[in-house]
TORKOL-4160 file (C-alpha; in steps of 0.2 Angstrom, whole numbers, padded with zeros to 4 digits, m for minus):
427
<pt num="1" X="m0077" Y="m0045" Z="0033"/>
<pt num="2" X="m0075" Y="m0033" Z="0047"/>
<pt num="3" X="m0074" Y="m0041" Z="0065"/>
<pt num="4" X="m0071" Y="m0036" Z="0082"/>
<pt num="5" X="m0055" Y="m0046" Z="0084"/>
<pt num="6" X="m0040" Y="m0039" Z="0095"/>
<pt num="7" X="m0022" Y="m0043" Z="0097"/>
<pt num="8" X="m0015" Y="m0045" Z="0114"/>
<pt num="9" X="0003" Y="m0043" Z="0115"/>
<pt num="10" X="0015" Y="m0046" Z="0129"/>
<pt num="11" X="0030" Y="m0033" Z="0127"/>
<pt num="12" X="0048" Y="m0037" Z="0127"/>
<pt num="13" X="0051" Y="m0021" Z="0139"/>
<pt num="14" X="0066" Y="m0016" Z="0126"/>
<pt num="15" X="0074" Y="m0033" Z="0125"/>
<pt num="16" X="0081" Y="m0038" Z="0108"/>
<pt num="17" X="0077" Y="m0056" Z="0107"/>
<pt num="18" X="0067" Y="m0059" Z="0091"/>
<pt num="19" X="0077" Y="m0070" Z="0079"/>
<pt num="20" X="0074" Y="m0081" Z="0063"/>
<pt num="21" X="0066" Y="m0077" Z="0046"/>
<pt num="22" X="0051" Y="m0067" Z="0042"/>
<pt num="23" X="0044" Y="m0069" Z="0024"/>
<pt num="24" X="0039" Y="m0053" Z="0013"/>
<pt num="25" X="0022" Y="m0057" Z="0006"/>
<pt num="26" X="0016" Y="m0050" Z="m0012"/>
<pt num="27" X="0014" Y="m0032" Z="m0013"/>
<pt num="28" X="m0004" Y="m0026" Z="m0008"/>
<pt num="29" X="m0002" Y="m0010" Z="m0018"/>
<pt num="30" X="0004" Y="m0020" Z="m0034"/>
<pt num="31" X="m0009" Y="m0034" Z="m0034"/>
<pt num="32" X="m0024" Y="m0024" Z="m0031"/>
<pt num="33" X="m0020" Y="m0014" Z="m0047"/>
<pt num="34" X="m0016" Y="m0029" Z="m0058"/>
<pt num="35" X="m0032" Y="m0036" Z="m0052"/>
<pt num="36" X="m0041" Y="m0020" Z="m0058"/>
<pt num="37" X="m0032" Y="m0021" Z="m0074"/>
<pt num="38" X="m0040" Y="m0038" Z="m0078"/>
<pt num="39" X="m0054" Y="m0028" Z="m0085"/>
<pt num="40" X="m0043" Y="m0023" Z="m0100"/>
<pt num="41" X="m0041" Y="m0041" Z="m0105"/>
<pt num="42" X="m0052" Y="m0050" Z="m0118"/>
<pt num="43" X="m0049" Y="m0067" Z="m0110"/>
<pt num="44" X="m0040" Y="m0071" Z="m0094"/>
<pt num="45" X="m0027" Y="m0065" Z="m0081"/>
<pt num="46" X="m0017" Y="m0077" Z="m0070"/>
<pt num="47" X="m0009" Y="m0070" Z="m0055"/>
<pt num="48" X="0003" Y="m0078" Z="m0042"/>
<pt num="49" X="0010" Y="m0074" Z="m0026"/>
<pt num="50" X="m0006" Y="m0066" Z="m0021"/>
<pt num="51" X="m0006" Y="m0060" Z="m0003"/>
<pt num="52" X="m0020" Y="m0067" Z="0008"/>
<pt num="53" X="m0026" Y="m0051" Z="0015"/>
<pt num="54" X="m0044" Y="m0042" Z="0016"/>
<pt num="55" X="m0041" Y="m0029" Z="0003"/>
<pt num="56" X="m0038" Y="m0043" Z="m0011"/>
<pt num="57" X="m0054" Y="m0052" Z="m0004"/>
<pt num="58" X="m0064" Y="m0036" Z="m0007"/>
<pt num="59" X="m0057" Y="m0033" Z="m0024"/>
<pt num="60" X="m0060" Y="m0050" Z="m0029"/>
<pt num="61" X="m0078" Y="m0048" Z="m0023"/>
<pt num="62" X="m0079" Y="m0031" Z="m0034"/>
<pt num="63" X="m0073" Y="m0040" Z="m0050"/>
<pt num="64" X="m0086" Y="m0055" Z="m0048"/>
<pt num="65" X="m0099" Y="m0042" Z="m0045"/>
<pt num="66" X="m0094" Y="m0035" Z="m0062"/>
<pt num="67" X="m0095" Y="m0051" Z="m0071"/>
<pt num="68" X="m0076" Y="m0058" Z="m0069"/>
<pt num="69" X="m0076" Y="m0077" Z="m0065"/>
<pt num="70" X="m0063" Y="m0080" Z="m0052"/>
<pt num="71" X="m0054" Y="m0097" Z="m0050"/>
<pt num="72" X="m0043" Y="m0100" Z="m0036"/>
<pt num="73" X="m0030" Y="m0112" Z="m0042"/>
<pt num="74" X="m0020" Y="m0114" Z="m0026"/>
<pt num="75" X="m0018" Y="m0103" Z="m0010"/>
<pt num="76" X="m0008" Y="m0090" Z="m0019"/>
<pt num="77" X="m0013" Y="m0091" Z="m0037"/>
<pt num="78" X="m0030" Y="m0085" Z="m0045"/>
<pt num="79" X="m0036" Y="m0086" Z="m0063"/>
<pt num="80" X="m0048" Y="m0072" Z="m0068"/>
<pt num="81" X="m0059" Y="m0075" Z="m0084"/>
<pt num="82" X="m0064" Y="m0058" Z="m0091"/>
<pt num="83" X="m0072" Y="m0062" Z="m0107"/>
<pt num="84" X="m0088" Y="m0054" Z="m0101"/>
<pt num="85" X="m0090" Y="m0038" Z="m0090"/>
<pt num="86" X="m0108" Y="m0037" Z="m0087"/>
<pt num="87" X="m0110" Y="m0020" Z="m0078"/>
<pt num="88" X="m0102" Y="m0003" Z="m0077"/>
<pt num="89" X="m0109" Y="m0001" Z="m0059"/>
<pt num="90" X="m0095" Y="m0003" Z="m0045"/>
<pt num="91" X="m0103" Y="m0010" Z="m0029"/>
<pt num="92" X="m0106" Y="0004" Z="m0016"/>
<pt num="93" X="m0107" Y="m0009" Z="m0002"/>
<pt num="94" X="m0090" Y="m0016" Z="m0005"/>
<pt num="95" X="m0082" Y="0000" Z="m0010"/>
<pt num="96" X="m0086" Y="0008" Z="0007"/>
<pt num="97" X="m0072" Y="m0004" Z="0013"/>
<pt num="98" X="m0059" Y="m0002" Z="m0001"/>
<pt num="99" X="m0051" Y="0014" Z="m0006"/>
<pt num="100" X="m0043" Y="0005" Z="m0020"/>
<pt num="101" X="m0060" Y="0002" Z="m0029"/>
<pt num="102" X="m0056" Y="0019" Z="m0037"/>
<pt num="103" X="m0044" Y="0011" Z="m0049"/>
<pt num="104" X="m0057" Y="0001" Z="m0057"/>
<pt num="105" X="m0064" Y="0017" Z="m0065"/>
<pt num="106" X="m0051" Y="0019" Z="m0078"/>
<pt num="107" X="m0052" Y="0001" Z="m0085"/>
<pt num="108" X="m0071" Y="0001" Z="m0085"/>
<pt num="109" X="m0072" Y="0018" Z="m0094"/>
<pt num="110" X="m0060" Y="0012" Z="m0107"/>
<pt num="111" X="m0069" Y="m0005" Z="m0110"/>
<pt num="112" X="m0088" Y="0000" Z="m0108"/>
<pt num="113" X="m0088" Y="0018" Z="m0110"/>
<pt num="114" X="m0096" Y="0022" Z="m0094"/>
<pt num="115" X="m0094" Y="0019" Z="m0076"/>
<pt num="116" X="m0104" Y="0022" Z="m0060"/>
<pt num="117" X="m0095" Y="0022" Z="m0044"/>
<pt num="118" X="m0098" Y="0029" Z="m0025"/>
<pt num="119" X="m0086" Y="0040" Z="m0016"/>
<pt num="120" X="m0072" Y="0027" Z="m0011"/>
<pt num="121" X="m0070" Y="0021" Z="0006"/>
<pt num="122" X="m0056" Y="0013" Z="0016"/>
<pt num="123" X="m0046" Y="0021" Z="0031"/>
<pt num="124" X="m0047" Y="0039" Z="0035"/>
<pt num="125" X="m0030" Y="0048" Z="0033"/>
<pt num="126" X="m0034" Y="0064" Z="0026"/>
<pt num="127" X="m0045" Y="0070" Z="0013"/>
<pt num="128" X="m0037" Y="0060" Z="m0001"/>
<pt num="129" X="m0046" Y="0070" Z="m0014"/>
<pt num="130" X="m0052" Y="0062" Z="m0030"/>
<pt num="131" X="m0051" Y="0078" Z="m0041"/>
<pt num="132" X="m0036" Y="0071" Z="m0050"/>
<pt num="133" X="m0048" Y="0058" Z="m0057"/>
<pt num="134" X="m0063" Y="0069" Z="m0061"/>
<pt num="135" X="m0052" Y="0082" Z="m0070"/>
<pt num="136" X="m0042" Y="0068" Z="m0079"/>
<pt num="137" X="m0058" Y="0060" Z="m0086"/>
<pt num="138" X="m0064" Y="0076" Z="m0092"/>
<pt num="139" X="m0047" Y="0079" Z="m0101"/>
<pt num="140" X="m0050" Y="0062" Z="m0110"/>
<pt num="141" X="m0067" Y="0067" Z="m0116"/>
<pt num="142" X="m0079" Y="0061" Z="m0103"/>
<pt num="143" X="m0095" Y="0069" Z="m0096"/>
<pt num="144" X="m0096" Y="0068" Z="m0077"/>
<pt num="145" X="m0111" Y="0069" Z="m0066"/>
<pt num="146" X="m0110" Y="0070" Z="m0048"/>
<pt num="147" X="m0125" Y="0061" Z="m0041"/>
<pt num="148" X="m0122" Y="0066" Z="m0022"/>
<pt num="149" X="m0118" Y="0048" Z="m0017"/>
<pt num="150" X="m0105" Y="0046" Z="m0031"/>
<pt num="151" X="m0102" Y="0049" Z="m0049"/>
<pt num="152" X="m0108" Y="0043" Z="m0067"/>
<pt num="153" X="m0095" Y="0045" Z="m0080"/>
<pt num="154" X="m0098" Y="0042" Z="m0099"/>
<pt num="155" X="m0090" Y="0044" Z="m0116"/>
<pt num="156" X="m0099" Y="0046" Z="m0132"/>
<pt num="157" X="m0089" Y="0032" Z="m0140"/>
<pt num="158" X="m0071" Y="0030" Z="m0134"/>
<pt num="159" X="m0059" Y="0039" Z="m0122"/>
<pt num="160" X="m0049" Y="0051" Z="m0132"/>
<pt num="161" X="m0030" Y="0051" Z="m0129"/>
<pt num="162" X="m0024" Y="0068" Z="m0122"/>
<pt num="163" X="m0010" Y="0075" Z="m0111"/>
<pt num="164" X="m0014" Y="0075" Z="m0092"/>
<pt num="165" X="m0003" Y="0084" Z="m0080"/>
<pt num="166" X="m0004" Y="0080" Z="m0061"/>
<pt num="167" X="m0001" Y="0095" Z="m0050"/>
<pt num="168" X="0005" Y="0082" Z="m0036"/>
<pt num="169" X="0012" Y="0065" Z="m0042"/>
<pt num="170" X="m0001" Y="0053" Z="m0037"/>
<pt num="171" X="0002" Y="0034" Z="m0038"/>
<pt num="172" X="m0017" Y="0029" Z="m0039"/>
<pt num="173" X="m0021" Y="0042" Z="m0053"/>
<pt num="174" X="m0005" Y="0037" Z="m0062"/>
<pt num="175" X="m0010" Y="0019" Z="m0062"/>
<pt num="176" X="m0029" Y="0023" Z="m0066"/>
<pt num="177" X="m0026" Y="0034" Z="m0081"/>
<pt num="178" X="m0012" Y="0023" Z="m0087"/>
<pt num="179" X="m0024" Y="0008" Z="m0088"/>
<pt num="180" X="m0037" Y="0020" Z="m0096"/>
<pt num="181" X="m0025" Y="0025" Z="m0110"/>
<pt num="182" X="m0023" Y="0007" Z="m0115"/>
<pt num="183" X="m0040" Y="0007" Z="m0123"/>
<pt num="184" X="m0041" Y="0026" Z="m0127"/>
<pt num="185" X="m0040" Y="0032" Z="m0145"/>
<pt num="186" X="m0023" Y="0039" Z="m0149"/>
<pt num="187" X="m0009" Y="0044" Z="m0136"/>
<pt num="188" X="m0011" Y="0048" Z="m0118"/>
<pt num="189" X="0003" Y="0056" Z="m0110"/>
<pt num="190" X="0004" Y="0058" Z="m0091"/>
<pt num="191" X="0016" Y="0071" Z="m0084"/>
<pt num="192" X="0021" Y="0072" Z="m0067"/>
<pt num="193" X="0018" Y="0054" Z="m0066"/>
<pt num="194" X="0022" Y="0044" Z="m0050"/>
<pt num="195" X="0037" Y="0032" Z="m0051"/>
<pt num="196" X="0033" Y="0019" Z="m0038"/>
<pt num="197" X="0040" Y="0001" Z="m0042"/>
<pt num="198" X="0021" Y="m0005" Z="m0042"/>
<pt num="199" X="0017" Y="0006" Z="m0056"/>
<pt num="200" X="0033" Y="m0001" Z="m0066"/>
<pt num="201" X="0027" Y="m0018" Z="m0063"/>
<pt num="202" X="0009" Y="m0016" Z="m0068"/>
<pt num="203" X="0015" Y="m0007" Z="m0084"/>
<pt num="204" X="0028" Y="m0020" Z="m0089"/>
<pt num="205" X="0015" Y="m0034" Z="m0087"/>
<pt num="206" X="0002" Y="m0025" Z="m0098"/>
<pt num="207" X="0016" Y="m0022" Z="m0111"/>
<pt num="208" X="0019" Y="m0041" Z="m0111"/>
<pt num="209" X="0001" Y="m0044" Z="m0114"/>
<pt num="210" X="m0001" Y="m0031" Z="m0129"/>
<pt num="211" X="m0001" Y="m0014" Z="m0122"/>
<pt num="212" X="0011" Y="0000" Z="m0128"/>
<pt num="213" X="0017" Y="0010" Z="m0113"/>
<pt num="214" X="0034" Y="0019" Z="m0113"/>
<pt num="215" X="0042" Y="0030" Z="m0099"/>
<pt num="216" X="0038" Y="0018" Z="m0084"/>
<pt num="217" X="0048" Y="0024" Z="m0069"/>
<pt num="218" X="0051" Y="0041" Z="m0076"/>
<pt num="219" X="0039" Y="0056" Z="m0073"/>
<pt num="220" X="0032" Y="0056" Z="m0090"/>
<pt num="221" X="0023" Y="0040" Z="m0096"/>
<pt num="222" X="0016" Y="0038" Z="m0114"/>
<pt num="223" X="0002" Y="0026" Z="m0118"/>
<pt num="224" X="m0003" Y="0021" Z="m0136"/>
<pt num="225" X="m0021" Y="0015" Z="m0136"/>
<pt num="226" X="m0025" Y="m0001" Z="m0144"/>
<pt num="227" X="m0037" Y="m0016" Z="m0142"/>
<pt num="228" X="m0041" Y="m0027" Z="m0127"/>
<pt num="229" X="m0026" Y="m0036" Z="m0121"/>
<pt num="230" X="m0023" Y="m0055" Z="m0119"/>
<pt num="231" X="m0017" Y="m0064" Z="m0104"/>
<pt num="232" X="m0017" Y="m0082" Z="m0111"/>
<pt num="233" X="m0002" Y="m0092" Z="m0107"/>
<pt num="234" X="0005" Y="m0077" Z="m0096"/>
<pt num="235" X="0007" Y="m0076" Z="m0077"/>
<pt num="236" X="0009" Y="m0060" Z="m0066"/>
<pt num="237" X="0020" Y="m0064" Z="m0051"/>
<pt num="238" X="0016" Y="m0051" Z="m0038"/>
<pt num="239" X="0032" Y="m0041" Z="m0033"/>
<pt num="240" X="0037" Y="m0042" Z="m0014"/>
<pt num="241" X="0028" Y="m0029" Z="m0003"/>
<pt num="242" X="0041" Y="m0016" Z="0001"/>
<pt num="243" X="0030" Y="m0008" Z="0015"/>
<pt num="244" X="0029" Y="m0025" Z="0024"/>
<pt num="245" X="0047" Y="m0028" Z="0021"/>
<pt num="246" X="0052" Y="m0011" Z="0028"/>
<pt num="247" X="0041" Y="m0013" Z="0043"/>
<pt num="248" X="0049" Y="m0030" Z="0047"/>
<pt num="249" X="0067" Y="m0022" Z="0045"/>
<pt num="250" X="0061" Y="m0008" Z="0058"/>
<pt num="251" X="0055" Y="m0021" Z="0070"/>
<pt num="252" X="0072" Y="m0031" Z="0068"/>
<pt num="253" X="0082" Y="m0014" Z="0072"/>
<pt num="254" X="0071" Y="m0012" Z="0088"/>
<pt num="255" X="0069" Y="m0029" Z="0095"/>
<pt num="256" X="0079" Y="m0041" Z="0084"/>
<pt num="257" X="0093" Y="m0052" Z="0090"/>
<pt num="258" X="0097" Y="m0058" Z="0072"/>
<pt num="259" X="0081" Y="m0056" Z="0060"/>
<pt num="260" X="0081" Y="m0060" Z="0042"/>
<pt num="261" X="0068" Y="m0052" Z="0031"/>
<pt num="262" X="0067" Y="m0064" Z="0016"/>
<pt num="263" X="0059" Y="m0063" Z="m0001"/>
<pt num="264" X="0061" Y="m0044" Z="m0002"/>
<pt num="265" X="0068" Y="m0032" Z="m0015"/>
<pt num="266" X="0082" Y="m0022" Z="m0006"/>
<pt num="267" X="0083" Y="m0009" Z="m0020"/>
<pt num="268" X="0065" Y="m0004" Z="m0017"/>
<pt num="269" X="0070" Y="0001" Z="0001"/>
<pt num="270" X="0085" Y="0012" Z="m0002"/>
<pt num="271" X="0078" Y="0028" Z="0007"/>
<pt num="272" X="0074" Y="0018" Z="0023"/>
<pt num="273" X="0090" Y="0007" Z="0023"/>
<pt num="274" X="0100" Y="0023" Z="0021"/>
<pt num="275" X="0091" Y="0031" Z="0036"/>
<pt num="276" X="0093" Y="0016" Z="0047"/>
<pt num="277" X="0111" Y="0014" Z="0042"/>
<pt num="278" X="0115" Y="0032" Z="0046"/>
<pt num="279" X="0107" Y="0030" Z="0063"/>
<pt num="280" X="0117" Y="0015" Z="0068"/>
<pt num="281" X="0107" Y="0000" Z="0063"/>
<pt num="282" X="0118" Y="m0015" Z="0058"/>
<pt num="283" X="0112" Y="m0024" Z="0043"/>
<pt num="284" X="0118" Y="m0036" Z="0029"/>
<pt num="285" X="0110" Y="m0033" Z="0012"/>
<pt num="286" X="0108" Y="m0048" Z="0001"/>
<pt num="287" X="0101" Y="m0050" Z="m0016"/>
<pt num="288" X="0083" Y="m0054" Z="m0010"/>
<pt num="289" X="0084" Y="m0053" Z="0009"/>
<pt num="290" X="0090" Y="m0041" Z="0023"/>
<pt num="291" X="0097" Y="m0047" Z="0039"/>
<pt num="292" X="0096" Y="m0035" Z="0054"/>
<pt num="293" X="0107" Y="m0036" Z="0069"/>
<pt num="294" X="0096" Y="m0026" Z="0081"/>
<pt num="295" X="0106" Y="m0032" Z="0097"/>
<pt num="296" X="0121" Y="m0022" Z="0093"/>
<pt num="297" X="0112" Y="m0006" Z="0087"/>
<pt num="298" X="0112" Y="0010" Z="0098"/>
<pt num="299" X="0101" Y="0021" Z="0088"/>
<pt num="300" X="0104" Y="0039" Z="0085"/>
<pt num="301" X="0090" Y="0052" Z="0081"/>
<pt num="302" X="0087" Y="0058" Z="0063"/>
<pt num="303" X="0074" Y="0068" Z="0053"/>
<pt num="304" X="0062" Y="0061" Z="0041"/>
<pt num="305" X="0053" Y="0070" Z="0027"/>
<pt num="306" X="0041" Y="0058" Z="0017"/>
<pt num="307" X="0041" Y="0060" Z="m0002"/>
<pt num="308" X="0035" Y="0051" Z="m0017"/>
<pt num="309" X="0046" Y="0037" Z="m0023"/>
<pt num="310" X="0061" Y="0036" Z="m0023"/>
<pt num="311" X="0059" Y="0047" Z="m0007"/>
<pt num="312" X="0054" Y="0040" Z="0010"/>
<pt num="313" X="0038" Y="0031" Z="0009"/>
<pt num="314" X="0023" Y="0039" Z="0018"/>
<pt num="315" X="0017" Y="0021" Z="0022"/>
<pt num="316" X="0033" Y="0018" Z="0033"/>
<pt num="317" X="0031" Y="0034" Z="0042"/>
<pt num="318" X="0022" Y="0027" Z="0057"/>
<pt num="319" X="0032" Y="0012" Z="0060"/>
<pt num="320" X="0048" Y="0023" Z="0059"/>
<pt num="321" X="0040" Y="0035" Z="0072"/>
<pt num="322" X="0042" Y="0020" Z="0084"/>
<pt num="323" X="0059" Y="0018" Z="0080"/>
<pt num="324" X="0062" Y="0037" Z="0083"/>
<pt num="325" X="0055" Y="0035" Z="0101"/>
<pt num="326" X="0070" Y="0023" Z="0104"/>
<pt num="327" X="0083" Y="0034" Z="0096"/>
<pt num="328" X="0095" Y="0046" Z="0105"/>
<pt num="329" X="0090" Y="0064" Z="0103"/>
<pt num="330" X="0077" Y="0074" Z="0094"/>
<pt num="331" X="0069" Y="0069" Z="0077"/>
<pt num="332" X="0058" Y="0079" Z="0066"/>
<pt num="333" X="0045" Y="0071" Z="0056"/>
<pt num="334" X="0038" Y="0079" Z="0041"/>
<pt num="335" X="0023" Y="0071" Z="0033"/>
<pt num="336" X="0021" Y="0080" Z="0015"/>
<pt num="337" X="0009" Y="0068" Z="0007"/>
<pt num="338" X="m0007" Y="0066" Z="0019"/>
<pt num="339" X="m0013" Y="0078" Z="0031"/>
<pt num="340" X="m0019" Y="0072" Z="0048"/>
<pt num="341" X="m0009" Y="0056" Z="0046"/>
<pt num="342" X="0001" Y="0060" Z="0063"/>
<pt num="343" X="m0014" Y="0059" Z="0074"/>
<pt num="344" X="m0008" Y="0041" Z="0079"/>
<pt num="345" X="0006" Y="0049" Z="0089"/>
<pt num="346" X="m0006" Y="0054" Z="0102"/>
<pt num="347" X="m0007" Y="0035" Z="0106"/>
<pt num="348" X="0012" Y="0033" Z="0107"/>
<pt num="349" X="0011" Y="0048" Z="0119"/>
<pt num="350" X="0000" Y="0038" Z="0131"/>
<pt num="351" X="0012" Y="0024" Z="0130"/>
<pt num="352" X="0025" Y="0037" Z="0137"/>
<pt num="353" X="0034" Y="0042" Z="0121"/>
<pt num="354" X="0040" Y="0060" Z="0121"/>
<pt num="355" X="0030" Y="0066" Z="0105"/>
<pt num="356" X="0024" Y="0083" Z="0102"/>
<pt num="357" X="0013" Y="0086" Z="0086"/>
<pt num="358" X="0016" Y="0103" Z="0079"/>
<pt num="359" X="0002" Y="0103" Z="0066"/>
<pt num="360" X="m0006" Y="0091" Z="0053"/>
<pt num="361" X="0011" Y="0088" Z="0044"/>
<pt num="362" X="0025" Y="0090" Z="0057"/>
<pt num="363" X="0030" Y="0082" Z="0074"/>
<pt num="364" X="0045" Y="0081" Z="0086"/>
<pt num="365" X="0050" Y="0065" Z="0094"/>
<pt num="366" X="0062" Y="0065" Z="0108"/>
<pt num="367" X="0071" Y="0049" Z="0114"/>
<pt num="368" X="0075" Y="0036" Z="0120"/>
<pt num="369" X="0060" Y="0033" Z="0131"/>
<pt num="370" X="0053" Y="0017" Z="0137"/>
<pt num="371" X="0036" Y="0012" Z="0131"/>
<pt num="372" X="0022" Y="0005" Z="0142"/>
<pt num="373" X="0008" Y="m0007" Z="0136"/>
<pt num="374" X="m0008" Y="0001" Z="0133"/>
<pt num="375" X="m0026" Y="m0003" Z="0126"/>
<pt num="376" X="m0027" Y="0005" Z="0108"/>
<pt num="377" X="m0038" Y="0006" Z="0093"/>
<pt num="378" X="m0030" Y="0006" Z="0075"/>
<pt num="379" X="m0035" Y="0021" Z="0066"/>
<pt num="380" X="m0029" Y="0015" Z="0049"/>
<pt num="381" X="m0018" Y="0001" Z="0041"/>
<pt num="382" X="m0001" Y="0008" Z="0043"/>
<pt num="383" X="m0003" Y="0015" Z="0061"/>
<pt num="384" X="m0011" Y="m0001" Z="0066"/>
<pt num="385" X="0005" Y="m0010" Z="0062"/>
<pt num="386" X="0015" Y="0004" Z="0071"/>
<pt num="387" X="0005" Y="0000" Z="0087"/>
<pt num="388" X="0009" Y="m0018" Z="0085"/>
<pt num="389" X="0028" Y="m0013" Z="0084"/>
<pt num="390" X="0026" Y="m0002" Z="0099"/>
<pt num="391" X="0018" Y="m0015" Z="0109"/>
<pt num="392" X="0031" Y="m0028" Z="0106"/>
<pt num="393" X="0045" Y="m0016" Z="0112"/>
<pt num="394" X="0035" Y="m0010" Z="0127"/>
<pt num="395" X="0034" Y="m0017" Z="0145"/>
<pt num="396" X="0018" Y="m0025" Z="0150"/>
<pt num="397" X="0002" Y="m0031" Z="0140"/>
<pt num="398" X="m0006" Y="m0021" Z="0126"/>
<pt num="399" X="m0022" Y="m0024" Z="0118"/>
<pt num="400" X="m0026" Y="m0018" Z="0100"/>
<pt num="401" X="m0043" Y="m0016" Z="0093"/>
<pt num="402" X="m0049" Y="m0014" Z="0075"/>
<pt num="403" X="m0037" Y="m0028" Z="0069"/>
<pt num="404" X="m0047" Y="m0028" Z="0053"/>
<pt num="405" X="m0038" Y="m0013" Z="0047"/>
<pt num="406" X="m0021" Y="m0022" Z="0050"/>
<pt num="407" X="m0027" Y="m0038" Z="0041"/>
<pt num="408" X="m0031" Y="m0027" Z="0026"/>
<pt num="409" X="m0013" Y="m0025" Z="0022"/>
<pt num="410" X="m0003" Y="m0037" Z="0032"/>
<pt num="411" X="m0005" Y="m0056" Z="0028"/>
<pt num="412" X="m0007" Y="m0067" Z="0044"/>
<pt num="413" X="0004" Y="m0055" Z="0054"/>
<pt num="414" X="0001" Y="m0063" Z="0070"/>
<pt num="415" X="0007" Y="m0079" Z="0064"/>
<pt num="416" X="0023" Y="m0072" Z="0055"/>
<pt num="417" X="0027" Y="m0063" Z="0072"/>
<pt num="418" X="0024" Y="m0078" Z="0083"/>
<pt num="419" X="0037" Y="m0087" Z="0072"/>
<pt num="420" X="0051" Y="m0076" Z="0076"/>
<pt num="421" X="0047" Y="m0075" Z="0096"/>
<pt num="422" X="0033" Y="m0062" Z="0098"/>
<pt num="423" X="0020" Y="m0066" Z="0112"/>
<pt num="424" X="0004" Y="m0061" Z="0102"/>
<pt num="425" X="m0013" Y="m0068" Z="0102"/>
<pt num="426" X="m0028" Y="m0065" Z="0092"/>
<pt num="427" X="m0043" Y="m0065" Z="0102"/>
């Protein structure tokens, strides 16, 4: 639930003293979609390595509201009993705080033939249009009614497989229609599909449980529809969160003495690691960890253009901007996916970073500039974490409000940071 908690951070004033190990939690963007996919199962789904974050708690509430029985087996493992789905209506109240609630629409429409859902909520970073979803459901044979507060979608009997072409690759839409296709009649083909590792992880698990999905990790995914899946005697192990791991690597480059990011998947971070290496960050890449030697790094400015996977992740753009404020020279930042996602740079400017927002998608950053602690308010999940990183390297004390947004995606971040030497308190 939303609270008025804050982080108070005593900055390091540019010193590189953090050391030790910081663990990568299970991926938010993977586990939320597997939780939603539980509706496709006739019996049960068991999920391990589940991160203890707000978005997971909200998704579990939504599923319970739909009739799923949720059993917590240990701190990281949940068993979902899905033999009965009691309603097609997605809770308006819970959805207000969870953008990912939209991915329940495909599985519900596939299983029940109808779904009612509100306009999705979450943090505000651009319009994030749902026209992909509306048009896609029409192509699969659904009738759609805009109720003003949301949508009612129905099919006469079953979804009908068809070809859907996305004008822009969308992770959430790819996952949603991949799940919808599992219970549709015939073949569903998604063209210009997103290729993120989380999609591959979801699809591979669905295949293990009886789905027929090919083309995972490519721009064309084909789903041959069938019956409800079975998760009996199978466990989905949540993949590492590449955005959390990447954020920790950036922190290590800025403030680390010797920081090891553990339990991660380095091959999911190639665009970030290549950029950091070319900028002068010294790292040791192991099979499932990355050691960052920030103490010896003098950073050179570089340009970044966000792009769908395997390009540079939009979700790492804000943490990386903090690193660019400490890099020698001018950097050009081009956010191609969400308009308005650069507004957080105004706060970095108040911390005395040299930033200039050109328009909704582009900015210039000149460095290096020493940052000064400030009072800040998290506008969204990723910018909130960027503020935490900025506060750590700044001089003086920073207070960060709206910690709820940060808790939505980063598991006990204050405890993890204290363990490597950050002076951070939750109040």
